[in-house]
N, C-alpha and C positions, 0 to 999 in steps of 0.2 A: 468269314463265311465258313465254316469247316469243308472237307473235303465233301465229305458224306452229301451235303446239302450241294455243295457244286455240280456232283455229279449226279443227282437226282435232279437240278436243275438242268443239266444238260440232255436228259433221258424226255423230259418235260419239251424243253425246248425242239429233238428232232421229232418227238412223237406229234406237235404241233404242227412243224413245216410240214411231215409226212400226209397229214390230214387236209391242210390246204392244197398242196400238190395234186392230190387225188380227187380233190373240187374243183379244178383249175380244168376250163374246157372253151374251144373257138365260141363264137356268137351263138351259132348253128346244132353247138353238140346238146343243150340244153342244161347242161351243168351250172349248177351256182356256186360261186363261190360262199366257203364256209368261212363266215364274218368274224365268226365269235373265235375259232382256232386261231385266225389271222389279229385278232385285237389281242389275243392272247400274248403272242411276238412281239408285237407292237409295242406291248405294255410294257415286258421285258429291255426292250432297247430302248426305255425312257422315252417316246414320243409322246407328246400330248394332243388329245383328243378335242376339235371344234366342229361346227354346226355353221357350215356356210351354205344358205338358202337350202339347195335340197342335197348335199352333197356332206358325206363322214369325212371329215378332212383329219389327219395327224401330220402334225409337225416336229422340226428339231433341227435346229441350227446344227450345218455341218463345218469340217474343219477349216472351210475358208471363211468362216464367220457369216455365209448366206444361210440361205435355209432350205431345208428338203422338205416338201410337201406331197404327202400319198394320198390319194384319191381309194376310199376302201368300197371296191365292185370290182366285179369280173374279170375288168381289165387289169386289174393291179399297177394301175399308171402311177409313177413315182417320178417326182421334177423337182428341180432347181430354180425356185423362183419365190414371188409370194402367193399367199392365199386365195388376195383378192384376183390376182393375175390366174389361179388353176380356174376360180370362179367364174369367170368372163369365159374362159376358154370348155370350161365343162358344164356349165348349167346357163348361158348367155339368155339375156333379157331379148326382147322384140329391139326393144331400141338400140342396144348394144349391136344388135345383127347388122342394122342397116349402114353402121361406119365399115366402111371399106375397110382400113386398117383393122380393126375388130375382126372382121369376115377372114381376113388372111390368117389373125391368130386364133383362130377358132378351126380352120379347117388342115391348118400346121401347126403342129408340139414339136418338131422337132431342135428348135433351136433351147427349148427347157428340160425334155424328156431326159430322164437320165436312165430308165430303165420299165417293162413293163414284164406282166406274167409273170411266168416262172425265175425270169433272170431277178425280179425283183424280192421275191419270194427267196433265193438263194442268198441274194445281197443282205437282206436282213436277217436270215437265220445263221451267218457266220458271223454278222455282228453281234449277232447274241451270245455267241457262242466264245467270240474272242475275249468276251468282258469276263470270261470263268478261270478260275486259276483251278486245274485239275492237276497239277504238282500234288506225290503225295510219298509219305514214309510207309515202313511197316506197320508202325502203331496207328494209324489211319485205318488200315484194313482190318488189323486186330479189334479194331472198335466196330467195325462192321461185322466182324464175322461174330462178338460178343452179343450184339443186338438181334443177328438171326436165332443164335443159339437161346437167346432167352423168347425170343418170339416162337420156338419150335418146342419149347420146354413148356410155354402156356398157352397152346393151342393156339396162337394168333397166326391165324393163315396169312393175313394180307402181311404182316410184319416178314416173314418167311419168305413172301414171291417178291419185296421192297427188296428183300438181302439178296436172292439169286437175282434181282433185275440187274443189282448194281455190278456182281460180278459176271453178268451177262457182256454187259456193257465193256467191261474193261478188257475180258477175254473174246470179245467178238463172236458171242453165241448169241443163236437163233432160236426162232420156234422152230418145230421140224416139220418138214413138207407134208402134204396130206398122204395118209396112209400109214402116217407113224403116230397119229396122234389117237389118244384113246381119252373118252370123257371121264372127267374129274380126276385128270392127272396132268399137274403143269409141268411142260418138259423142256430147256434149255439145251443147248449141245451146240458143238462147232460142225458146221455144213462146207461141202465141199464148194466152190465159187460155182457161178451161174455159167452156165457153157461146159464145162465139166462134160467128158462121157459120161462116167461111173458116177452118179451122185452117192454119195455118203453122207453120212450123220453121225457124230457120235465124237470123241464122247461126251457125255451129257450128264446132268442134273435131273432128278424126277420127283417132284414131291406131288404126294396124294393127297389132295386137301379134304377127302373125307375120314380118312384114317390117319390125318397129321402127321403121315411116314414120310422120310427125306433117303433118298438113296443117292449114289451118284456109280454110274457105269463106265468102266473106263475102257470103255469096246467104240469101236466103227464099224455100221453096218452100209451094205448098198440097199439104196432105196427100192433099187428093182429088186431083189430076194426076196421073197414072200415067206422062207423059210427063216431067213436070219432075222427079219424082223420079229419073226412069231417067236422066235429065242428069245430076244428083249424083251418083248411081252411078258415073256415067262420070269425073267428077274425082279422087273417093274410089278408083279402079281404076287411075289415073293415064292414063286415056284424053285428059284435057283439063288443063290447068293451074290449079292451084288457087291462092287471093289470096294465100298465103304457106305454107312450109312448112319443115320439122326448128327449132331451138329459135327463128326468130323467131316461132314461132307463140306462144309465152310471152311476147315480150314484147308482141305483138299484143295479149291478152290483159291484159297488165299495163296498157297504155295505156287501154285501154275500163275499167277499173275505176277509174282515174286521172279519165277524163271524166266519171264518175258523180255 
């Protein structure tokens, strides 16, 4: 698989994991696990789906030759045991509950549990990422630049934004905080770490989805300074000159990746 495809897959994995994380909650929180997003991660990792009683189970052999079993539910419980054992503990019949030995198993899963909740999600996410070869050479970046330039030339906004997302992943760029967003403009840039006193944003790439124009602004602005933000908005709307524009923006982003 090419570097570009692996990088797109990394973005998808992290996006799915974020969706799942935001859907996790305590039993009384009212939140429900986003099962579709979690299924996506499990399929990427190679888990096999099966239905046991009323349970959605995902299984995979582990590196010890044993079986890992995950119950797809709000608890995100992950076990090292058999599907039959999980079915007994998670969906027992009345007959099974009569047995004292079974009752002990049903009430206590510490002997088989691997993880639950966010810990399970983090484990699966990392295993998915570990499957990817994200090493690259300059030629790989050149290919991404060419794809982006062709998309821009052909007014293919999805292709332009995909290329920007790839460079954003490599440069750790993100969308701007509230107060810097502009309708119909896709903005990605460097942001100061959370917890920093003066929140700053920039440099940034800006794509106008309606006009199909792309610019790069090699400046950093204070999020709390309305005057600075208005000046950046003026550059975005063409009132002042940007650092570079058009397909040159992709080359600028590539050069910044190579310098890292």
